[in-house]
LOKOL-421904 format. One line per field, with one value per residue (C-alpha): x, y, z negated; residue in one letter. Coordinates in steps of 0.05 Angstrom, whole numbers, plus 32768, in hexadecimal, padded with zeros to 4 digits. Each point is the difference from the previous one (the first is absolute). Last residue first. Layout:
u: c(X,...);
v: c(Y,...);
w: c(Z,...);
residuo: c(A,...);
//
This chain:
u: c(8269,7FD1,7FE8,7FC5,8011,7FD5,8009,7FFC,800E,8034,8036,8034,7FFC,8035,8000,8037,7FFB,7FD0,800B,7FD5,7FC5,7FE1,7FB5,7FE3,7FC9,7FDF,7FCC,8025,8035,803A,8038,802E,804C,8034,802B,8023,7FC2,7FDB,7FB8,7FEA,7FC9,7FC5,7FD2,7FD4,7FF7,802F,7FFE,803E,7FFE,8042,801A,8044,803D,801E,7FC9,7FF4,8033,7FE4,801B,8005,7FEE,7FCC,7FCC,7FEB,7FD6,800B,7FD3,8021,7FDA,8016,7FE9,8001,802E,7FD5,800D,7FEC,8036,7FE7,8031,7FF8,802A,7FFF,8032,8021,803E,7FD9,7FF0,7FCF,7FF1,7FBD,7FF2,7FB7,7FC9,7FD8,7FBC,7FFB,7FF7,7FCB,8009,7FC5,8023,7FD1,8004,7FCC,7FD2,8004,7FF3,7FC2,7FE5,8002,7FD9,7FFC,7FF9,7FCC,8030,8005,8008,802C,802C,803A,8029,8031,8014,804A,8042,801E,7FEC,800B,7FCC,8004,7FCA,7FC4,7FCF,7FC7,7FEE,8034,7FED,802A,8007,8048,800D,8033,8027,7FE5,8037,7FEE,8021,8004,800E,7FBD,7FE3,7FE9,7FC5,7FF4,7FC8,8015,7FCB,7FCC,7FD3,7FFF,7FDA,7FC2,8000,8011,7FBD,7FE0,7FB9,800C,8042,8015,7FD8,8015,8048,7FFD,7FDC,8033,8039,7FE3,8000,8049,8013,7FD6,8016,7FFA,7FBA,7FE4,7FB5,7FF3,8033,7FE0,7FBB,801B,8022,7FBD,7FE0,8036,7FF3,7FB5,800A,8030,7FCE,7FC8,802B,8015,7FBB,7FF7,8044,8032,802C,8003,8039,8030,7FF1,8005,8041,8020,7FEF,8017,8042,800D,7FF0,8030,8036,7FFB,7FD0,7FD0,7FBF,7FFF,8010,7FC7,7FCE,8012,7FF9,7FBC,7FE7,8017,7FD9,7FC2,7FF9,8013,8041,8013,8045,8012,803B,801C,7FF9,8027,8038,8006,7FFF,803D,7FF0,8002,8024,7FF4,7FC7,800D,8000,8030,8010,8017,803A,8004,8031,7FDE,8023,7FE9,8009,7FDB,800E,8000,7FDA,7FD1,7FB7,7FEE,7FBB,7FDD,7FB4,8008,8024,803E,801F,7FCB,7FE8,8007,8001,8047,8015,7FDE,8028,8041,7FF7,7FEE,803B,8032,7FE6,7FFD,8048,8018,7FDA,7FBB,7FEA,7FCB,7FC3,7FCC,7FEB,8015,7FE4,7FEC,801F,803E,8034,8036,803B,801D,8042,8003,803C,8025,800A,8003,8033,800C,7FFE,8046,8029,7FDB,8009,804B,800A,7FE4,7FB7,7FFC,8040,7FFA,7FB5,8004,7FBC,7FDB,800F,7FE6,7FC3,7FEC,800F,7FCB,8011,7FFA,8011,800C,8022,8034,803E,7FFB,7FF3,7FC7,7FC8,7FF7,7FBB,7FF6,7FE3,7FB8,7FEB,8044,8025,8039,8008,7FE3,7FB7,7FD9,7FCB,7FBB,7FE5,7FB7,7FD2,7FF0,8024,803F,802B,8048,803E,801B,8006,7FBF,7FDC,801A,7FE3,7FBD,7FC8,801F,7FFA,7FD2,7FD8,803C,8015,8045,802E,8031,8044,8023,804B,803D,803B,8048,802D,803B,7FDD,7FF3);
v: c(805E,8038,802B,800E,8022,7FFD,802E,8001,8037,8029,8027,7FEA,7FE1,7FED,8000,7FF1,8023,8037,7FEB,7FC1,802C,8003,8009,801A,7FF3,8021,7FDB,800B,8035,8008,8032,8005,7FFF,8016,7FEC,7FC2,7FE4,8009,7FEF,8020,7FDF,8013,7FCB,7FCD,7FDB,802C,7FEA,7FF9,7FF1,7FEB,8000,7FE0,8009,7FFE,7FE2,8014,8012,8009,8038,7FE3,800F,8036,7FCD,7FDF,7FC2,7FEC,7FD8,7FEE,7FE7,7FDC,8008,7FEF,7FC4,7FCC,7FCB,802C,8026,8021,802F,800B,8037,7FFE,7FC8,8023,801B,8006,7FC6,7FC6,7FDC,7FDE,7FD0,8001,7FD8,7FD7,7FE6,7FB4,7FDB,7FD7,8000,8024,803B,8033,8023,7FD9,7FFA,804A,8012,7FD4,8018,8049,8026,804B,8027,7FF5,7FD0,7FC0,7FD8,7FEA,803C,8007,803C,8023,8043,7FFB,801C,7FC0,7FFF,8020,7FFF,801F,7FE6,8013,7FC9,7FD7,7FC7,7FFF,7FCE,7FCE,7FD2,7FFB,800B,8038,7FF4,8017,8010,8005,802C,8006,8043,8004,7FB9,7FDD,7FD1,7FD0,7FCF,7FD2,7FF8,7FCB,8015,8046,7FE4,7FFC,804B,8009,7FE0,8045,7FFD,8038,8026,8020,7FCE,7FC5,8017,8003,7FBD,7FDE,8020,7FE7,7FBA,8003,801C,7FCD,7FC2,7FCF,801E,8009,7FF7,8048,7FF9,7FC1,8021,803E,7FD4,7FDD,8044,8014,7FC1,800C,804B,7FF0,7FD1,8033,8036,7FD3,7FE5,8034,7FED,8035,7FFC,7FB4,8005,8015,7FC4,7FCE,8020,7FF4,7FB6,7FFA,8023,7FD5,7FC1,8015,8011,7FB7,7FE7,7FE1,7FDB,8012,8048,8006,7FDD,8030,803D,7FEA,7FEF,8044,8021,7FD4,8013,7FE4,7FFE,7FBF,7FFA,803F,8013,7FB9,7FFF,8040,7FE4,7FC2,802B,8028,8048,8032,8042,803F,8016,803E,8022,8038,8012,8048,8019,7FBF,7FFB,7FEE,7FE5,7FFF,7FDC,8027,7FEF,803A,800E,8035,8008,7FB7,7FEB,8038,800A,8039,8027,8025,7FFE,7FF4,7FBB,7FFB,7FB4,8005,8023,7FCA,7FCA,8027,8007,7FB7,7FE6,802D,7FF0,7FB5,7FFF,8026,7FD9,801A,8018,7FD6,8013,7FF3,8048,8029,7FF0,8035,803D,7FF9,8037,7FF7,802F,7FF8,7FFE,7FF3,7FE0,8000,804B,800A,800D,7FB6,7FC7,7FE2,8033,803A,7FE2,7FF6,8044,8026,8010,804C,8012,7FCA,800C,804C,801D,7FBD,7FFE,8047,7FF2,7FC3,8026,8031,8049,8038,8049,8021,803C,7FD6,801E,7FD6,7FB6,7FE1,7FDE,7FBF,7FE3,7FB5,7FDB,7FE5,7FDA,8009,7FD8,802D,7FF4,8009,7FEA,8007,7FCB,7FF4,8043,7FF1,803D,801F,8041,7FF2,803D,7FFB,7FEF,7FD3,7FC1,800E,800D,7FBD,7FDE,8023,7FED,7FBB,7FE4,7FCB,8032,8017,8049,8003,8035,801F,8019,8043,7FF4,8027,7FF9,7FF3,8029,7FE4,800C,8049);
w: c(80B9,8015,7FC6,7FD3,7FBE,7FC2,7FC5,7FB5,7FCD,7FDD,8025,8033,8046,8033,804C,8033,8044,8014,8048,7FF7,7FF0,7FBA,8001,7FC0,7FCD,7FC5,7FD7,7FBF,8008,8031,8000,803C,8006,8032,803B,7FE7,7FDF,7FBF,7FEE,7FBF,7FD7,7FD4,7FE3,8022,8042,8028,8049,802C,804A,801F,8048,8007,7FD3,7FBB,7FD5,7FB9,7FCA,7FBA,7FD5,7FBA,7FB8,800F,8017,8041,800B,8049,802E,8043,803C,803F,8047,804A,8004,7FDC,7FCB,7FC4,7FDA,7FC0,7FDF,7FB5,7FE0,7FB4,7FFA,7FC5,8024,8041,802E,8002,8042,8009,803A,8013,7FDE,8032,7FEA,8001,8042,8023,804C,801E,8022,801C,8044,8028,7FC4,7FF4,8049,8002,7FBD,8015,7FCA,800B,7FBF,7FC8,7FDE,7FD8,8041,8039,800E,8030,7FEA,802F,7FE4,800D,7FE7,7FE4,7FB7,7FBC,7FCA,7FBB,7FD2,7FD5,7FF0,801C,802F,8038,8036,8025,803C,8016,804A,7FF7,7FC1,7FBC,7FCE,7FB6,7FCB,7FB4,7FDF,7FDC,7FFA,803F,7FFC,803A,8013,8038,8036,8010,7FC6,801E,803B,7FD3,7FF6,8049,800F,7FF7,7FE3,7FCF,8008,7FBE,7FD5,802B,7FFA,7FB4,7FFA,802E,7FD9,7FBE,801C,8015,7FBB,7FD9,8025,7FC5,7FF8,7FBB,8009,8014,8039,801A,7FFF,8023,8035,800C,8009,8032,8029,8005,800E,8039,8020,7FF9,8020,8039,8015,8038,801D,8017,7FC3,8004,8033,7FC8,7FD5,8039,8017,7FBC,8003,8049,7FF2,7FC2,8028,8037,7FCC,7FE9,7FCB,8033,7FF1,7FB7,8012,8031,7FD2,7FC7,802C,8019,7FBA,7FE6,8038,7FF4,7FB6,7FBC,7FDA,7FDD,801E,8027,7FD3,8002,804C,8005,7FD5,802C,803E,7FE8,7FF2,8039,8000,7FD7,7FD3,7FD6,7FBC,7FEB,7FB8,8007,802A,8027,803A,8042,803E,8049,8042,8036,8049,8030,8040,7FE4,7FE9,800B,7FE5,8025,7FFC,7FCE,8037,7FEA,8045,8035,8014,804C,8006,801B,7FC0,7FD7,8024,7FFA,7FB5,7FF8,8029,7FDD,7FBB,800F,8017,7FC3,7FCA,7FED,7FBB,7FDD,7FD7,7FCB,7FF4,7FC4,7FBC,7FCE,7FDE,802C,7FFE,8035,8005,8046,8025,804B,8021,8043,8007,804B,8036,8011,7FCE,8000,8025,7FE0,7FBA,800A,8021,7FC4,7FF2,7FFC,8025,8035,8006,800C,8016,7FF9,7FB6,7FF6,802B,7FD6,7FC0,8016,8002,7FCE,7FFC,7FBD,801E,8027,7FE0,7FC2,800D,8028,7FDA,8024,800A,7FF8,803B,7FFE,803F,8021,7FCA,7FEB,7FB6,7FBB,7FFB,7FBF,7FFB,7FE0,7FE8,7FF1,7FFA,7FBC,800E,7FD8,7FF3,8018,7FD7,8038,7FD5,7FDB,8042,8019,7FC4,7FF9,8031,800B,8047,801B,802A,8029,7FF5,801F,7FE2,8032,7FEA,7FF8,8002,7FE9,802F,7FED,802E,8027,8042,7FEF);
residuo: c(X,X,X,X,X,X,X,X,X,X,X,X,X,X,X,X,X,X,X,X,X,X,X,X,X,X,X,X,X,X,X,X,X,X,X,X,X,X,X,X,X,X,X,X,X,X,X,X,X,X,X,X,X,X,X,X,X,X,X,X,X,X,X,X,X,X,X,X,X,X,X,X,X,X,X,X,X,X,X,X,X,X,X,X,X,X,X,X,X,X,X,X,X,X,X,X,X,X,X,X,X,X,X,X,X,X,X,X,X,X,X,X,X,X,X,X,X,X,X,X,X,X,X,X,X,X,X,X,X,X,X,X,X,X,X,X,X,X,X,X,X,X,X,X,X,X,X,X,X,X,X,X,X,X,X,X,X,X,X,X,X,X,X,X,X,X,X,X,X,X,X,X,X,X,X,X,X,X,X,X,X,X,X,X,X,X,X,X,X,X,X,X,X,X,X,X,X,X,X,X,X,X,X,X,X,X,X,X,X,X,X,X,X,X,X,X,X,X,X,X,X,X,X,X,X,X,X,X,X,X,X,X,X,X,X,X,X,X,X,X,X,X,X,X,X,X,X,X,X,X,X,X,X,X,X,X,X,X,X,X,X,X,X,X,X,X,X,X,X,X,X,X,X,X,X,X,X,X,X,X,X,X,X,X,X,X,X,X,X,X,X,X,X,X,X,X,X,X,X,X,X,X,X,X,X,X,X,X,X,X,X,X,X,X,X,X,X,X,X,X,X,X,X,X,X,X,X,X,X,X,X,X,X,X,X,X,X,X,X,X,X,X,X,X,X,X,X,X,X,X,X,X,X,X,X,X,X,X,X,X,X,X,X,X,X,X,X,X,X,X,X,X,X,X,X,X,X,X,X,X,X,X,X,X,X,X,X,X,X,X,X,X,X,X,X,X,X,X,X,X,X,X,X,X,X,X,X,X);
//
């Protein structure tokens, strides 16, 4: 059984920013009108995938988490166990954003451990909505766009922020401008951003945000030289009225990914996904520190402690092309936990995938056949499998597109 490829049944997360149709279209299920935001493929304890056991088990199921724990060396391989312990180090997701996600940061390793232990000592139960830290892991992540994908990621340079703020009205904008004019170092950026986040608790916040947003609307209507940044402010203010996160978006790089393009978000980088369909892979963690644009817990203090305020452009991971026609794209971010391969498959060529380690494969479209030393398994759009280390080298034939998460 250890050399078997396992079919997966995965959890759909129904967050309020999700698309009511896109994940249903992928899975071939009937939309029910509610938002389907994320499809989780992995072993995270809060929503582990279910494994459909092979013939001879009468259709029995177990969680992928328990399967990995039952035989880590076989399922993960000795290299992964030695490096990460007896656990799958990544989590694969399909993300379908109809509107903006929260303004957020993921903690670095030391901050994740400290925060998780602190909340445990405080007696917060697992799964509590009052938790900021749901586990002790850091959470670098990468997204590969399936459709056009819109995002904010990392801070602009102070000079660029000041240009965007020039001429805008309102006390919050004035406070940010004064802070950056007084100090354009990381300290000044931290103080300016903190001023915006702290305004959430003030009775005058909503009016101050409205004043600034209205001046952005006027600039946009008059032919703004910053039309994309201004349109983002208006969009976020419409989705989250009175939230200073709409103004904070002017401090962040505005990013558009075309289908097939990727962006890496290191732990500590402030970001927000705005809209689109994408494949996400990350360290297996659910630690999200939010600072706005959300109805969930906002933890400004933890976010400020964990965030990096050095201006930097968005990070695009290393891309390696293979296959006879370059149709296999492997994205290699600068982390140890994960990499992601996107393969376009047709009848002209059987495409080799990765030889070892734990792999999760998801069929994005078409009909494919995954082949390994001990057998083969058919996979159609929306279908997914876990490939243990013991299954050995993997190749794919057929007609369609897949993604494969793996440990480099």
